[in-house]
BADREN-537835 format. One line per 2 residues: number of its first residue (from 1); their letters; for each residue x, y, z of C-alpha. Coordinates in Angstrom, 2 decimals. Each point is the difference from the previous one (the first is absolute). Layout:
NUM> A> X,Y,Z ~ ...
END
This chain:
1> MT> 121.48,137.24,107.09 ~ 1.98,-0.04,3.22
3> RV> 2.42,-2.91,0.19 ~ -0.29,-1.73,3.38
5> LV> 2.22,-2.79,1.35 ~ -1.43,-2.06,2.85
7> TG> 2.37,-2.17,2.03 ~ -1.12,-2.82,2.28
9> GN> -2.62,-1.27,-2.42 ~ -0.42,-3.34,1.79
11> GQ> -1.09,1.60,3.27 ~ -3.49,0.92,1.12
13> VG> 0.08,3.61,-1.19 ~ 2.08,-0.70,-3.10
15> RS> -2.44,-2.66,-1.19 ~ -2.89,2.32,0.74
17> IA> 1.60,2.70,-2.16 ~ 0.42,-2.52,-2.81
19> NL> -3.72,-0.79,0.21 ~ -0.79,3.70,-0.44
21> TT> 2.18,0.72,-3.03 ~ -2.86,-0.68,-2.42
23> DE> -2.43,2.24,1.90 ~ -1.19,2.87,-2.19
25> QF> 0.62,2.59,2.71 ~ 3.74,-0.69,-0.26
27> SF> 0.21,-0.08,-3.80 ~ 2.30,3.04,0.12
29> LD> 2.70,-2.14,1.65 ~ 2.44,-2.39,-1.69
31> VT> 0.56,-2.37,2.94 ~ 2.59,-2.77,0.10
33> VT> -0.36,-2.28,3.04 ~ 3.10,-2.03,0.79
35> GR> 0.73,-2.80,2.43 ~ 3.32,-0.84,1.57
37> SS> 0.88,-2.46,-2.78 ~ 0.06,2.84,-2.52
39> VD> 0.90,3.05,2.12 ~ 1.73,-0.64,3.32
41> IT> 0.53,3.27,1.86 ~ 2.94,-1.57,1.89
43> DR> 1.83,-0.51,-3.32 ~ 1.33,3.46,-0.87
45> AG> 1.31,-1.01,-3.43 ~ -3.25,-1.70,-0.96
47> LT> -2.00,2.93,1.35 ~ 2.03,2.45,-2.05
49> AA> -0.58,-2.10,-3.10 ~ -3.74,0.04,0.66
51> FD> 0.06,3.81,0.27 ~ 1.94,0.21,-3.27
53> DL> -2.53,-2.25,-1.72 ~ -3.28,1.30,1.44
55> RP> 0.96,3.66,0.62 ~ -2.59,0.42,2.77
57> EV> -1.27,3.46,0.86 ~ -1.52,-1.32,3.24
59> VI> 1.05,-2.99,2.12 ~ -2.42,-1.60,2.46
61> NT> 1.99,-2.14,2.41 ~ -2.07,-2.71,1.65
63> AA> 2.94,-2.41,0.28 ~ 0.89,-0.90,3.58
65> YT> 1.14,-2.70,2.38 ~ -3.21,-0.44,2.00
67> AV> 0.67,-3.15,2.04 ~ -0.13,1.86,3.30
69> DA> 0.99,-2.90,2.25 ~ 2.64,-1.43,-2.34
71> AE> 1.66,3.42,-0.18 ~ 1.05,-0.33,3.65
73> TD> 2.57,-2.61,-1.02 ~ 0.58,1.14,-3.60
75> EA> 0.69,3.71,0.34 ~ 2.38,0.03,-2.96
77> SA> -2.70,-1.12,-2.44 ~ -2.56,2.39,1.48
79> MA> 2.44,2.91,-0.22 ~ 0.95,-0.87,-3.57
81> SN> -3.60,0.20,-1.22 ~ -1.49,2.59,2.35
83> AD> 2.84,2.51,0.09 ~ 2.91,-0.69,-2.37
85> GV> -2.26,-0.77,-2.95 ~ -2.03,3.13,0.71
87> AS> 3.21,2.02,0.01 ~ 0.82,-1.32,-3.47
89> LA> -3.48,0.92,-1.23 ~ 0.19,3.46,1.53
91> NL> 3.41,0.72,-1.53 ~ -1.12,-1.15,-3.44
93> CA> -3.21,2.02,0.23 ~ 1.95,3.07,1.09
95> NR> 2.52,-0.37,-2.83 ~ -2.73,-0.60,-2.60
97> SA> -2.39,2.71,1.29 ~ -2.64,-2.64,0.79
99> RL> -2.61,0.12,2.75 ~ 0.15,-2.65,2.75
101> LH> -3.05,-1.29,1.86 ~ 1.09,-2.29,2.83
103> LS> -2.11,-2.11,2.36 ~ 0.92,-0.11,3.66
105> TD> -1.68,-1.32,3.12 ~ -1.53,0.62,3.42
107> YV> 2.90,-2.07,1.42 ~ 2.20,3.10,0.00
109> FD> -1.94,0.99,3.17 ~ 0.21,-1.75,3.36
111> GT> -3.78,-0.02,0.52 ~ 0.05,1.69,3.41
113> KD> -1.83,3.18,-1.00 ~ -3.42,0.56,1.54
115> GW> -1.76,1.02,-3.20 ~ 0.43,0.01,-3.75
117> YV> 3.49,0.38,-1.45 ~ 0.64,3.03,-2.20
119> ES> 2.94,0.58,-2.28 ~ 1.84,2.27,2.43
121> DP> 0.09,-2.60,2.79 ~ 3.51,-1.32,0.69
123> IA> 0.77,-3.46,-1.32 ~ 1.28,-2.68,2.36
125> PL> -0.10,-3.45,-1.63 ~ -0.12,-2.98,2.33
127> GV> 1.62,-2.68,-2.17 ~ 2.17,-0.69,-3.02
129> YG> -2.78,0.32,-2.56 ~ -0.98,3.43,1.30
131> RT> 3.61,1.17,0.19 ~ 0.72,-1.04,-3.58
133> KA> -3.18,1.68,-1.25 ~ 0.96,3.18,1.88
135> AG> 3.39,-0.16,-1.70 ~ -1.84,-0.38,-3.30
137> EA> -1.94,3.17,0.65 ~ 3.25,1.88,0.56
139> AA> 1.43,-1.50,-3.19 ~ -3.07,0.99,-2.06
141> RV> 0.44,3.64,1.01 ~ 3.20,0.17,-2.05
143> CP> -2.32,0.38,-3.00 ~ -1.26,3.61,0.07
145> NH> -3.33,-0.95,-1.60 ~ -1.00,-2.70,2.48
147> LI> -3.29,-0.96,1.61 ~ 0.25,-2.41,2.95
149> LR> -3.29,-1.62,0.99 ~ -0.37,-1.91,3.26
151> TA> -2.74,-2.59,0.10 ~ -1.12,-2.73,2.41
153> WV> -1.66,-3.40,0.36 ~ -0.08,-0.65,-3.75
155> YA> -2.32,-2.73,-1.25 ~ -1.02,-1.33,-3.40
157> AH> -1.54,-3.02,-1.70 ~ 3.56,-1.15,-0.76
159> GN> 3.22,-0.30,1.95 ~ 0.65,-0.54,3.69
161> NF> -2.18,2.15,2.23 ~ -2.22,-0.06,3.08
163> VR> -3.27,-0.41,-1.89 ~ 1.13,-3.06,-1.92
165> AM> 1.55,-1.51,3.13 ~ -3.19,0.49,2.00
167> LR> -2.14,-1.58,-2.72 ~ 2.26,-3.04,-0.11
169> VG> 0.01,-0.63,3.73 ~ -3.67,0.92,0.35
171> AE> -0.93,-2.69,-2.50 ~ 2.20,-2.60,1.71
173> RP> -0.56,0.56,3.73 ~ -3.07,0.38,2.22
175> GI> 1.75,2.63,2.11 ~ 2.94,2.37,-0.28
177> EV> 1.80,2.60,2.10 ~ 0.62,3.51,-1.33
179> VD> 1.77,2.87,1.72 ~ -2.22,2.91,1.01
181> DQ> 2.60,2.51,1.19 ~ 1.41,0.90,-3.42
183> VG> -1.93,2.70,-1.86 ~ 0.49,1.32,-3.49
185> CP> -1.52,0.93,-3.33 ~ -0.48,-3.00,-2.31
187> TS> 0.73,1.13,-3.54 ~ -0.99,-1.68,-3.26
189> AH> 2.88,-0.48,-2.46 ~ -2.42,0.85,-2.82
191> DI> -0.78,3.34,1.65 ~ 3.72,0.74,0.45
193> AE> 0.70,-0.91,-3.64 ~ -2.76,2.27,-1.27
195> AL> 1.27,2.87,2.14 ~ 3.58,-0.47,-1.19
197> LQ> -1.04,0.23,-3.64 ~ -2.04,3.10,0.76
199> LV> 3.00,1.56,1.75 ~ 2.29,-0.49,-3.00
201> SL> -1.28,3.17,-1.62 ~ -0.31,2.09,3.18
203> EA> 2.72,2.29,1.29 ~ 0.21,-0.97,3.69
205> TG> 3.43,-0.76,1.41 ~ 1.15,-0.99,3.46
207> TY> -1.22,-2.60,2.48 ~ -3.67,-0.78,0.52
209> HL> -2.25,-2.70,1.41 ~ -2.20,-2.06,-2.33
211> AG> -2.10,-2.43,2.00 ~ -3.61,-1.04,0.40
213> AE> -2.25,2.61,1.58 ~ -1.30,-2.20,2.84
215> ET> 1.68,-1.56,3.01 ~ -0.61,-3.38,1.59
217> SR> 1.74,-2.66,2.08 ~ 1.33,-3.26,-1.35
219> HK> -2.77,-1.81,1.90 ~ -2.84,2.13,-1.38
221> FA> 1.47,-0.17,-3.48 ~ -0.01,-3.81,0.23
223> EA> -3.65,0.07,1.07 ~ -0.87,2.08,-3.06
225> IF> 1.97,-2.31,-2.30 ~ -1.88,-3.05,1.25
227> AA> -3.34,1.79,-0.26 ~ 0.74,0.91,-3.62
229> AD> 0.84,-3.64,-0.73 ~ -2.95,-1.47,1.95
231> LT> 2.42,-1.86,2.26 ~ -0.76,-0.48,3.68
233> PT> 3.09,-1.07,1.95 ~ 0.22,0.98,3.63
235> IT> 2.40,2.92,0.29 ~ 1.77,0.50,3.31
237> AI> 1.62,3.37,0.64 ~ 3.55,-0.22,1.38
239> GT> 2.77,2.45,0.75 ~ 3.15,0.33,-2.06
241> AH> 1.96,-1.43,2.92 ~ -1.86,-3.29,-0.48
243> YP> 1.00,-0.19,-3.68 ~ 3.75,0.68,-0.09
245> TP> 1.68,0.55,-3.36 ~ 3.69,0.41,-0.87
247> AP> -0.58,3.62,-1.05 ~ -1.90,2.48,2.17
249> RP> -3.11,1.61,-1.51 ~ -1.12,3.59,0.60
251> AN> -3.04,-0.08,2.30 ~ -1.36,3.10,-1.70
253> SR> 0.23,0.22,-3.79 ~ -2.65,2.64,-0.58
255> LD> 1.23,2.27,-2.80 ~ -1.74,3.33,-0.52
257> ST> -0.17,0.48,-3.78 ~ -1.77,3.35,-0.11
259> AL> 3.13,1.96,-0.96 ~ 0.30,-1.81,-3.34
261> AD> -3.71,0.48,-0.66 ~ 0.30,3.71,0.74
263> VT> 2.91,0.43,-2.41 ~ -1.08,-2.30,-2.84
265> GV> -3.65,-0.92,0.50 ~ 1.06,-3.66,0.09
267> HL> -1.38,-2.02,2.90 ~ -0.82,-3.63,0.66
269> PG> -3.32,-1.45,1.13 ~ -0.39,-1.79,3.31
271> WR> 0.65,-3.71,0.19 ~ -3.71,-0.78,0.35
273> DS> -0.55,1.30,-3.54 ~ 2.68,-2.22,-1.53
275> LS> 0.03,-3.19,2.08 ~ -3.04,-1.83,-1.41
277> GV> 1.25,0.17,-3.57 ~ 3.43,-1.30,0.98
279> VA> -1.49,-2.85,2.04 ~ -2.26,-0.99,-2.90
281> AI> 2.97,-0.03,-2.39 ~ 2.02,-2.16,2.39
283> LS> -2.79,-2.52,0.48 ~ -0.57,-0.29,-3.74
285> SD> 3.66,-0.70,-0.68 ~ 0.83,-3.59,-0.94
287> RF> 3.45,0.46,1.51 ~ -1.49,0.97,3.37
289> RT> -2.38,-2.98,0.04 ~ 2.87,-2.41,-0.58
END
């Protein structure tokens, strides 16, 4: 069995991986999912001890500082998790001949391209979060056997994400405003988790995109979320300029994931195929109702 260490086990993708560890299709993997309380990638000594104890052959890094707006005033913390911690992982993987799978983000692009982003497009992050994630990509490449996977608009039945936020406000208010000039590829954390476990045993290295196969705007995505939940708030489309945030968002987050599919056969479904199940799980959660 292949020994796999997963970092960031309390996040959306990490928790989704944990939910898949008993799935029969991954019975050939010995997966250990760790949260920050047990394996903190910013603690080099603790991380080294975890490698000594678990002796991973593959590391899946889903740990990250993802508070995009907070990062604008807390760059040190964002850099520690998104870049420095990744550097520690990459060095340990390189020294122990382990494979590193690392999650990155659409925020490494500035969103000005007229079309879908491919892996060869130049990166140009707009804010601190994107810059630290770009630095993390560079750090991950220190490990010769690395696979960097950029994803976008991640949502799940757990954690902080757009789907859960929309369901909360949609249940509380008769009308809401949602930006309609940001487009991207909503991506289910479950789908990402399944793909990551599939990729453990495949030979691909380098940088690829791993996002949902369909595009949409924030506004149209919100409409679909409410339809799946049988909610009927009035949704007013607004421009990003009318909803200022501390951190700038890429207007275009469409990631073309065909290169990864061509090399590995691994591809993700469109968001329409995954959304209804996630919405149903959220609505059935006691924690969400309270």
